[in-house]
matplotlib code that plots the C-alpha trace (Angstrom):
import matplotlib.pyplot as plt

x = [164.5, 165.4, 163.0, 161.9, 160.0, 157.8, 160.0, 157.3, 156.6, 160.0, 158.8, 157.1, 160.5, 162.1, 159.6, 160.2, 164.0, 163.5, 161.3, 164.4, 166.3, 168.4, 169.2, 168.1, 169.8, 173.4, 172.1, 170.2, 173.1, 175.4, 173.0, 172.7, 169.4, 169.0, 166.8, 165.4, 163.8, 161.7, 158.9, 158.9, 156.0, 157.7, 160.8, 161.3, 164.2, 165.9, 165.0, 168.6, 169.2, 166.1, 167.5, 170.7, 168.9, 166.7, 169.5, 171.5, 168.4, 168.1, 171.6, 171.1, 167.6, 167.7, 164.1, 163.8, 160.0, 160.4, 158.3, 155.2, 155.6, 154.6, 151.0, 151.7, 153.3, 151.2, 149.7, 147.9, 150.2, 153.0, 151.1, 150.3, 147.0, 146.6, 146.5, 143.6, 141.9, 142.0, 140.6, 137.7, 136.6, 133.0, 133.7, 136.7, 136.4, 136.6, 139.7, 141.4, 140.7, 142.4, 145.4, 145.7, 145.4, 147.8, 150.3, 153.0, 152.8, 154.4, 156.7, 156.8, 158.2, 155.3, 152.0, 148.8, 146.1, 142.6, 141.1, 137.6, 135.0, 131.5, 132.8, 136.2, 138.2, 142.0, 144.8, 147.9, 151.1, 153.8, 157.4, 158.7, 159.7, 161.6, 165.4, 165.5, 162.9, 163.7, 161.4, 160.4, 158.9, 155.9, 155.6, 155.5, 153.0, 150.5, 150.8, 150.2, 147.2, 145.7, 146.1, 144.7, 141.6, 141.1, 141.0, 137.4, 136.4, 137.4, 140.0, 138.2, 138.6, 140.7, 141.4, 140.2, 143.7, 147.2, 149.9, 153.6, 155.9, 158.9, 159.6, 158.2, 160.2, 161.6, 159.1, 155.6, 153.9, 154.0, 152.3, 149.3, 149.1, 148.9, 146.6, 144.5, 143.7, 145.2, 148.7, 150.6, 154.3, 156.0, 152.9, 152.6, 151.6, 151.8, 148.1, 145.6, 142.1, 138.9, 135.2, 133.2, 130.7, 133.4, 134.4, 131.1, 130.2, 129.6, 132.6, 131.8, 134.6, 133.8, 133.7, 133.0, 134.2, 137.6, 138.0, 137.4, 139.9, 142.4, 141.8, 142.5, 145.8, 146.8, 145.9, 148.0, 150.9, 150.9, 150.7, 153.8, 155.5, 155.1, 154.9, 154.5, 151.3, 148.7, 145.8, 146.8, 147.7, 144.3, 142.6, 144.6, 143.6, 139.9, 140.2, 141.8, 139.2, 136.2, 136.6, 135.9, 132.7, 133.7, 135.0, 135.0, 137.1, 138.3, 139.5, 141.3, 142.9, 144.2, 145.9, 148.1, 148.5, 146.6, 143.5, 140.4, 140.9, 144.6, 143.6]
y = [-20.1, -17.1, -16.5, -12.8, -10.3, -7.3, -4.3, -1.9, -4.6, -4.0, -0.7, -2.5, -3.7, -0.4, 1.4, -1.2, -0.6, 3.2, 2.8, 1.6, 4.8, 2.8, 3.9, 1.1, 2.5, 1.5, -2.0, -2.2, -1.1, -3.5, -6.3, -5.1, -3.4, 0.1, 2.1, 4.1, 1.0, 0.2, 2.5, 0.9, -1.5, -3.0, -4.0, -7.4, -8.1, -11.5, -13.1, -13.7, -9.9, -9.5, -12.2, -10.3, -7.1, -8.9, -10.7, -7.5, -5.8, -8.7, -8.2, -4.5, -4.4, -5.2, -6.5, -10.1, -9.6, -6.7, -8.4, -7.7, -4.0, -4.8, -4.1, -0.5, 0.3, -1.8, 0.2, -1.3, 0.4, -1.9, -4.8, -3.0, -4.0, -6.9, -4.4, -2.5, -5.7, -6.7, -3.3, -3.3, -7.0, -7.4, -9.9, -11.0, -14.4, -12.8, -10.8, -14.0, -15.8, -13.0, -13.1, -16.9, -16.7, -13.8, -14.1, -14.8, -11.1, -10.3, -13.3, -16.1, -18.5, -18.1, -19.9, -18.9, -21.6, -21.4, -23.9, -23.6, -25.4, -24.6, -22.4, -21.1, -19.8, -19.9, -18.4, -20.6, -19.0, -21.5, -20.4, -23.9, -23.3, -20.2, -20.4, -18.6, -18.7, -16.2, -16.6, -12.9, -13.3, -15.2, -12.7, -9.8, -11.7, -12.3, -8.7, -7.4, -9.7, -8.3, -4.8, -5.8, -7.3, -4.4, -1.9, -3.1, -5.1, -2.3, -1.8, -4.0, -7.1, -10.0, -13.4, -16.6, -17.9, -17.5, -20.1, -20.1, -22.8, -21.2, -22.1, -20.0, -16.9, -15.8, -12.9, -13.9, -10.9, -8.8, -11.5, -11.8, -8.0, -7.6, -10.5, -10.8, -14.4, -17.9, -18.0, -21.2, -21.8, -24.8, -25.5, -27.4, -24.2, -20.5, -19.7, -16.8, -18.0, -16.1, -17.0, -18.2, -15.5, -12.8, -14.3, -13.4, -10.1, -7.4, -5.0, -1.3, -0.3, -2.8, -1.6, -4.3, -2.1, -1.3, -4.9, -6.1, -3.6, -4.8, -8.4, -7.6, -5.9, -8.9, -11.4, -9.5, -9.3, -13.0, -14.0, -11.9, -13.3, -16.9, -17.3, -21.1, -20.7, -21.5, -21.0, -17.4, -16.8, -17.9, -15.6, -12.7, -13.5, -13.6, -10.3, -8.7, -10.1, -9.0, -5.4, -6.4, -8.2, -11.0, -14.0, -17.7, -20.8, -20.6, -17.0, -17.8, -20.9, -19.0, -16.4, -19.3, -20.9, -23.9, -25.8, -25.7, -29.3, -28.7, -25.6]
z = [69.1, 71.3, 74.1, 74.1, 76.2, 75.3, 75.9, 77.4, 80.1, 81.5, 82.8, 85.7, 87.0, 86.2, 88.5, 91.3, 91.1, 91.2, 94.3, 96.1, 95.1, 92.6, 89.0, 86.6, 83.5, 84.2, 85.1, 81.9, 79.7, 81.5, 80.5, 76.9, 77.2, 75.6, 78.0, 75.1, 73.6, 76.6, 75.4, 71.9, 71.4, 68.4, 70.4, 72.0, 74.3, 74.6, 77.9, 78.7, 78.8, 81.0, 83.3, 83.6, 84.6, 87.1, 88.7, 89.0, 90.6, 93.0, 94.2, 94.9, 96.4, 100.1, 100.3, 99.2, 98.7, 96.4, 93.7, 95.7, 94.8, 91.2, 91.7, 92.9, 89.5, 87.1, 84.1, 81.1, 78.7, 80.0, 78.3, 75.1, 73.5, 76.0, 78.9, 77.2, 76.2, 79.8, 80.9, 78.5, 78.8, 79.9, 82.7, 84.7, 83.0, 79.6, 80.7, 82.0, 78.8, 76.8, 79.2, 78.7, 75.0, 74.4, 77.2, 74.6, 73.6, 76.9, 77.4, 74.9, 77.4, 79.9, 79.9, 81.7, 82.1, 83.5, 86.0, 87.2, 89.4, 90.3, 93.1, 92.1, 89.1, 89.0, 86.9, 86.8, 85.8, 84.4, 83.9, 83.4, 79.8, 80.7, 80.8, 84.2, 86.9, 89.8, 92.8, 92.8, 89.3, 90.6, 93.5, 91.0, 88.7, 91.6, 92.8, 89.3, 88.9, 92.1, 90.7, 87.4, 88.9, 91.2, 88.3, 87.7, 90.8, 93.1, 95.8, 98.3, 96.1, 97.6, 96.1, 97.7, 97.8, 96.2, 95.9, 95.0, 93.9, 95.7, 99.3, 102.2, 102.6, 105.9, 106.1, 105.0, 106.6, 103.5, 101.5, 103.9, 104.2, 100.4, 99.5, 102.7, 102.0, 102.5, 100.9, 100.4, 99.5, 98.1, 96.1, 92.8, 90.9, 91.0, 91.1, 91.8, 92.8, 93.1, 93.3, 90.3, 91.1, 90.8, 87.4, 85.8, 87.4, 84.8, 84.8, 85.0, 82.5, 79.8, 76.2, 73.5, 70.7, 72.2, 73.4, 69.8, 68.4, 71.0, 70.0, 66.4, 67.3, 69.4, 66.7, 64.3, 66.7, 67.7, 64.0, 63.3, 66.4, 65.3, 61.5, 62.0, 64.0, 61.4, 63.9, 64.6, 60.9, 59.9, 62.5, 61.1, 57.6, 58.6, 60.4, 57.3, 55.0, 57.2, 56.1, 52.5, 53.4, 51.1, 53.1, 52.6, 53.3, 49.7, 50.1, 53.3, 51.9, 48.8, 51.1, 52.3, 48.9, 50.2, 49.3, 51.5, 52.5, 53.5, 55.5]

ax = plt.figure().add_subplot(projection="3d")
ax.plot(x, y, z, "-o")
ax.set_aspect("equal")
plt.show()
């Protein structure tokens, strides 16, 4: 199956390219990407085309740590409903769970897992299933995560630690200046760690109604993205039947032409 990428999310990289006074559109067209489709939330771009564009940008951008600029250009609209679900979650823990559950909306070859202890909470970003794995992708992900957390935790927030699988770059100063915490390279995982206390602090911009609406949109999107995912298909059927006020195992099973026992 072709690995794909949510078109509006490419805007983040486009903004980074522009920040180096480069024109991204010729690069995109050369790689088979129509710039006009980037704003279309119904468009998904094959990852091989994304890889071509990112590799071309890497050749032209003189700064090897350019991925760290991602946080400066992150906007929730680049993630569609997932961006707004993140913004309106009542705690950072809830936001991270949504990111883990629905990351395939952005990149269906990426996985985000959560690891926690009594004192810390970590987001682990895994690109191992992806056909291409440029080093700057992890840099951009961690920078964007920092910006995402700060939208509700405030500009003074800093993680407890950040780790990267890629080797230590020649210039590490920009990493420490951005994250202001221990940073490790050549690690086993790409991870972003903060305190357990921060994970459960109430968020000032939470909105349960908007978060629920975003969840419904994401469930529908993921179900359409993967017709064979019976779990998400079932969740979608439940959401659709809730409006009628008449829902049961039998009704959901019939929507799949299954028996209750098979479902």
